[in-house]
C-alpha positions in Angstrom: 95.0 -2.6 -24.2 96.4 0.2 -22.1 94.8 3.6 -22.0 97.9 5.0 -23.7 97.0 2.8 -26.7 93.4 3.9 -26.9 92.2 6.3 -29.5 89.2 8.7 -29.3 86.5 8.1 -32.1 83.9 10.8 -32.6 80.6 10.3 -34.3 79.3 13.3 -36.0 75.4 13.0 -35.7 73.2 15.9 -34.7 70.1 13.4 -34.7 69.6 10.6 -32.3 69.5 7.1 -34.0 70.1 3.5 -33.3 72.8 3.5 -35.8 74.8 6.3 -34.0 74.5 4.7 -30.6 75.4 1.3 -31.9 78.7 2.6 -33.3 79.6 4.4 -30.2 78.9 1.4 -28.2 80.8 -0.9 -30.4 83.9 1.5 -30.2 83.7 1.3 -26.4 83.4 -2.5 -26.4 86.4 -2.7 -28.4 88.4 -0.9 -25.9 88.5 2.7 -27.2 87.2 6.1 -26.4 84.3 7.9 -27.8 82.6 11.3 -28.2 79.3 12.2 -29.7 79.6 15.3 -31.7 76.3 16.9 -31.6 74.6 20.4 -30.6 75.2 20.2 -26.9 79.1 19.8 -26.8 80.7 20.7 -30.1 82.5 24.1 -31.1 85.3 25.0 -33.3 87.7 28.0 -33.0 90.5 29.7 -34.8 92.7 31.7 -32.4 96.0 33.3 -33.4 96.2 30.9 -36.4 95.6 27.7 -34.3 92.4 25.7 -35.0 90.8 23.9 -32.0 87.9 21.4 -32.4 86.0 20.6 -29.2 85.7 17.9 -28.1 89.0 16.5 -29.0 88.9 13.4 -31.1 91.4 11.4 -33.3 88.9 10.4 -36.1 85.4 11.1 -37.1 82.6 8.8 -38.3 80.2 11.1 -40.4 76.7 10.2 -39.7 75.0 13.5 -40.6 71.6 12.8 -42.0 71.5 15.4 -44.8 68.4 13.9 -46.6 66.3 15.0 -43.7 67.4 18.7 -43.4 65.8 21.6 -45.4 69.4 23.0 -45.9 71.9 20.1 -46.4 74.6 22.4 -47.4 74.6 24.0 -44.0 75.4 20.6 -42.2 77.7 19.3 -45.1 79.7 22.6 -44.7 80.0 21.9 -41.1 81.1 18.2 -41.6 83.6 19.6 -44.2 85.2 22.1 -41.7 85.8 19.2 -39.2 87.3 17.1 -42.1 90.0 19.5 -42.6 91.3 18.9 -39.2 90.6 15.3 -38.3 90.5 12.0 -40.5 86.9 11.4 -41.4 85.0 8.4 -42.6 82.6 9.1 -45.3 84.2 12.5 -46.3 81.9 15.3 -47.2 82.8 15.5 -50.8 81.8 11.7 -51.1 78.7 12.4 -49.1 77.7 15.1 -51.5 78.0 12.8 -54.3 75.9 10.2 -52.6 72.9 12.3 -51.4 72.4 13.9 -54.9 71.0 11.2 -57.0 72.1 12.7 -60.3 75.6 13.0 -59.0 75.4 9.4 -57.8 74.3 8.3 -61.3 76.9 10.1 -63.4 79.7 9.0 -61.0 78.6 5.3 -61.3 78.3 5.7 -65.1 81.7 7.1 -65.4 83.2 4.2 -63.5 81.3 1.6 -65.5 78.8 0.7 -62.7 75.5 0.0 -64.5 72.7 2.3 -63.4 69.3 3.1 -64.8 69.0 5.8 -67.5 68.4 9.3 -66.0 67.5 12.8 -67.3 67.7 16.0 -65.2 66.8 19.2 -67.0 67.0 22.7 -65.3 63.6 23.7 -67.1 60.5 21.9 -67.3 60.2 22.1 -71.1 63.5 20.1 -71.4 62.5 17.5 -68.8 59.0 16.9 -70.6 60.7 16.8 -73.9 62.9 13.9 -72.6 59.9 11.9 -71.3 59.5 9.8 -74.5 62.8 8.1 -73.9 61.3 6.3 -70.8 58.4 4.3 -72.1 55.0 4.0 -70.7 56.0 4.4 -67.0 58.9 6.3 -65.7 60.2 7.1 -62.2 60.2 10.8 -61.2 62.3 11.7 -58.1 63.6 14.7 -56.3 67.4 14.8 -56.6 67.8 14.8 -52.8 65.0 12.7 -51.2 63.9 11.5 -47.7 62.9 7.9 -46.7 61.3 7.3 -50.1 59.4 10.6 -50.1 59.8 12.6 -53.3 59.5 9.4 -55.5 56.7 8.9 -58.1 55.7 6.7 -61.1 54.3 8.9 -63.9 52.7 7.9 -67.2 53.7 9.0 -70.4 51.3 11.8 -70.7 51.7 13.1 -67.2 53.6 16.7 -67.3 56.6 17.0 -64.8 58.4 19.9 -63.4 62.1 20.6 -63.3 61.7 21.3 -59.6 59.3 19.9 -56.8 59.3 22.5 -54.1 62.8 23.9 -53.8 64.5 20.6 -55.0 65.6 19.8 -58.5 63.7 16.7 -59.8 64.6 14.1 -62.6 63.3 11.3 -64.7 64.6 7.8 -64.3 64.1 4.5 -66.3 61.7 2.1 -64.4 63.8 -1.2 -63.8 61.5 -4.2 -62.7 60.7 -7.7 -63.3 57.2 -7.9 -64.7 56.3 -11.3 -63.5 57.7 -10.8 -59.8 56.7 -8.9 -56.7 58.8 -5.7 -56.8 62.0 -6.0 -54.7 65.5 -4.6 -54.5 68.5 -5.7 -52.5 70.4 -3.5 -50.1 74.1 -4.4 -49.6 76.0 -3.0 -46.7 79.6 -2.4 -47.5 82.3 -1.3 -45.0 85.9 -0.6 -46.2 85.3 -2.4 -49.3 83.8 -5.7 -47.9 80.3 -6.8 -48.0 79.1 -7.1 -44.2 75.6 -8.2 -45.0 72.7 -7.9 -47.5 68.9 -8.0 -47.5 66.1 -8.3 -50.1 63.5 -5.5 -49.6 60.0 -6.3 -50.8 57.3 -3.6 -51.6 54.3 -3.5 -49.3 50.8 -4.3 -50.8 49.6 -1.5 -53.1 53.0 0.1 -53.3 56.1 -0.3 -55.6 58.6 1.4 -53.3 60.6 -1.1 -50.9 61.6 1.3 -48.1 61.3 -0.2 -44.6 60.1 3.2 -43.5 57.1 2.7 -45.9 56.1 -0.7 -44.6 58.3 -2.9 -46.8 59.3 -6.4 -45.6 63.0 -7.8 -45.5 64.7 -11.1 -46.1 68.2 -12.3 -45.6 70.2 -12.1 -48.8 73.8 -12.3 -47.4 74.6 -15.9 -48.4 72.2 -15.8 -51.4 73.9 -12.7 -53.1 75.3 -13.5 -56.5 78.9 -12.7 -57.0 78.4 -10.1 -59.6 75.8 -8.3 -57.3 78.4 -8.4 -54.4 81.1 -6.9 -56.7 78.9 -4.2 -58.1 78.0 -3.1 -54.6 81.8 -3.0 -53.8 82.5 -1.0 -56.9 79.5 1.4 -56.4 80.7 2.4 -52.9 84.4 2.7 -54.2 83.3 4.8 -57.1 81.4 7.3 -54.8 84.2 7.1 -52.4 82.3 6.2 -49.2 84.0 4.2 -46.4 80.7 2.7 -45.5 77.3 2.7 -47.4 74.1 0.9 -48.2 74.1 0.2 -51.8 70.6 -0.6 -53.4 70.4 -2.6 -56.5 67.5 -4.0 -58.5 67.2 -6.7 -61.2 65.5 -6.8 -64.5 65.5 -9.1 -67.4 68.6 -7.3 -68.5 70.4 -7.9 -65.3 71.3 -5.8 -62.2 71.5 -2.0 -61.7 72.7 0.2 -58.9 69.9 2.6 -57.8 71.5 4.5 -55.0 74.5 4.6 -52.7 73.3 5.7 -49.2 76.0 7.2 -46.8 73.7 6.8 -43.8 71.7 3.8 -44.5 69.7 2.6 -41.4 70.7 -0.7 -39.6 67.2 -1.7 -38.2 65.8 -3.5 -41.1 69.1 -4.9 -42.0 69.8 -6.5 -38.6 66.0 -7.7 -38.6 66.8 -9.6 -41.8 70.3 -10.7 -41.2 71.2 -10.6 -37.5 74.4 -8.8 -38.5 75.1 -5.2 -37.3 77.6 -3.2 -39.3 78.3 -1.0 -36.4 81.3 -2.9 -35.1 82.9 -2.9 -38.6 82.4 0.8 -38.9 83.9 1.2 -35.4 86.9 -1.1 -36.4 87.6 1.0 -39.5 87.5 4.4 -37.5 89.8 3.0 -34.8 92.3 1.7 -37.3 92.0 4.9 -39.3 93.2 6.8 -36.1 96.1 4.4 -35.7 94.5 2.1 -33.1 94.2 -1.6 -32.9 91.3 -3.9 -32.6 90.5 -7.7 -32.0 89.0 -9.0 -35.2 87.4 -11.9 -33.3 85.7 -9.4 -30.9 84.5 -7.3 -33.9 82.7 -10.5 -35.2 81.2 -11.2 -31.7 79.8 -7.7 -31.3 78.3 -7.9 -34.9 75.8 -10.5 -33.6 73.9 -7.8 -31.5 72.7 -4.4 -32.4 73.5 -2.6 -29.1 71.5 0.6 -29.3 71.5 1.2 -25.6 72.4 4.8 -24.4 76.1 5.2 -24.9 78.3 6.9 -22.3 79.3 9.5 -24.7 75.8 11.0 -25.0 76.2 14.5 -23.9 74.3 15.9 -20.9 71.3 18.1 -22.1 72.0 21.7 -21.4 69.7 23.5 -19.1 69.4 26.5 -21.4 66.0 26.8 -22.8 65.5 25.1 -26.3 64.8 27.3 -29.1 61.0 27.9 -29.5 59.3 26.3 -32.5 57.7 28.5 -35.0 54.1 29.4 -34.6 51.5 28.2 -37.1 47.9 29.5 -37.2 44.7 27.6 -37.1 44.4 28.3 -40.7 47.7 28.9 -42.7 48.7 29.6 -46.3 50.7 26.7 -47.6 52.3 25.8 -51.0 51.5 22.4 -52.3 54.0 20.6 -54.9 53.6 17.6 -56.9 54.9 16.1 -60.1 53.1 18.7 -62.4 53.1 21.9 -60.4 52.6 24.0 -57.3 49.6 25.8 -56.0 49.1 28.2 -53.0 46.1 27.1 -50.8 44.7 28.1 -47.3 45.0 25.0 -45.1 43.5 24.2 -41.6 45.6 22.9 -38.7 44.1 19.8 -36.8 46.3 18.3 -34.0 43.9 15.6 -33.8 44.8 14.1 -37.3 47.8 11.8 -37.7 48.1 12.5 -41.3 47.9 15.5 -43.6 44.8 15.2 -46.0 44.3 16.9 -49.3 41.3 17.2 -51.7 41.0 14.7 -54.5 40.8 17.4 -57.2 43.6 19.4 -55.9 45.8 16.4 -55.7 45.0 15.8 -59.3 45.8 19.3 -60.2 49.4 19.5 -58.8 50.2 15.8 -59.8 50.2 14.5 -56.3 50.5 10.8 -57.2 49.6 8.6 -58.9 48.1 6.9 -56.1 50.0 3.5 -55.3 49.2 3.0 -51.5 46.1 2.7 -49.5 45.8 3.5 -45.7 43.1 2.7 -43.2 41.8 5.9 -41.4 39.4 5.8 -38.4 37.2 8.9 -38.4 35.9 10.5 -35.2 34.3 8.0 -33.0 33.4 5.4 -35.8 34.6 1.9 -35.1 35.3 1.2 -38.6 38.2 2.5 -40.6 37.8 3.9 -44.0 40.3 3.1 -46.9 41.9 6.2 -48.3 44.6 6.4 -51.0 47.9 8.1 -50.0 50.3 10.2 -52.2 53.7 11.9 -51.7 53.2 15.6 -51.6 55.6 18.6 -50.6 54.1 21.0 -48.3 55.7 24.3 -47.9 54.9 26.1 -44.6 56.5 29.5 -43.7 59.5 29.0 -45.8 60.0 25.3 -44.6 59.4 22.3 -46.9 58.0 18.9 -45.6 57.8 15.8 -47.8 54.8 13.8 -46.4 52.6 11.0 -47.3 49.1 12.7 -47.4 45.8 10.9 -47.5 43.4 11.9 -50.4 39.8 12.4 -50.1 36.9 14.4 -51.5 37.0 17.6 -49.4 34.8 19.7 -51.7 32.2 20.0 -49.2 34.6 21.3 -46.6 35.8 24.8 -46.1 39.4 23.9 -46.6 40.9 21.6 -49.3 43.9 20.9 -47.1 44.1 19.6 -43.5 47.4 19.9 -41.7 48.0 16.8 -39.6 50.6 16.0 -36.9 53.2 14.8 -39.5 53.7 18.6 -40.1 52.2 20.1 -37.0 54.7 18.4 -34.7 57.4 20.8 -36.1 55.3 23.9 -35.0 53.4 25.6 -32.2 49.8 25.9 -33.2 48.1 29.1 -32.2 44.2 28.5 -32.6 43.5 32.2 -32.3 45.6 33.0 -35.4 43.9 32.7 -38.9 45.1 33.7 -42.1 41.6 34.0 -43.7 39.9 35.9 -40.9 37.0 33.5 -40.7 35.7 32.8 -37.1 36.9 29.4 -35.7 34.6 26.4 -36.9 34.4 23.0 -35.3 37.5 21.0 -35.6 37.4 17.9 -37.8 38.0 14.6 -36.1 40.3 12.7 -38.5 42.9 10.1 -37.8 
């Protein structure tokens, strides 16, 4: 292929991930040019009625990870700006539908794709009034979630809120096989075709199957029933995504589509199937821009997940990066769970891997129910203690963090909440600053 025939594919991704690198490397291996659109190199201008996007690209593969940002509309608006100028895979309007789980559910239902029953109410009274429809156990989720965070099982008598933190939440029918270990299937669809699929099994003591939470995976590509394959294809098409990870779950009544993920990861999928979707996404982007690819080469490239540093990775700027916000040795935080929020003074401990909250406080805000156990080593002890862990939303200085916190009896300690590195890594800790004015005490050693 001559240089004149090459197109330039831009991957829009402000974060660094295996998936972004793999797509960029696949484009280059297919003989085309790449640009990584990120903070260091991207700008857009309107001058005398002319619009210029820098760097110049012929097509964009949208890989904006919106579920992990506090203000997804900001980055979605950025992607929407670019999409006005350049053909874009996973257009922003489709991504908006996909990242908001209620919007996904209504879109699937409107297109005759079977999905579990859901209810979202804008007030807590309305949401609790709907609780009876969902039996002894229901799933309670934030409408925009993060890697399994913001997902709980709730009993019939557990009150729920219309919001968890600053995000709307909803009730969903629990779909499961009573006699089987909990699993779902992730089907990766590109341009309407199933590339690969994997079963995901929940870890011990949990019911969520996310690989990020310790779930295990198994190749399902050749084992996938035709009706499941077709459901996944119809789900991606209904939402309008060029590529997507479609999650389905089976019950005694058949299969249901749970979610349609526009930025589904490849790591677990490749581990299970040894098939990388990256070359297929690269092929679609190249062809969308009018370029040509060798289909045989695409198949060859899919056997490797090449996440080495791509040539398109921008050089880091020499300008000093923005300083992280400062957090004190003690800080007022807002904890949110399924049944409420509470303002609490917490202590920062950079020696603790995980945030920890008091048992009574966890019960008070509805942080749970507890479905997972972690082993934690305390101080110099050679033995690890088992502690339950729960999802909780922690508001710090206007920011919200969904973390999996350990639960313990802290009634004999000065502070009911210990902020670990899962939150503190986003801040600079000033040990001389205290919200409560008490003299500094000895840091607790907790891992």
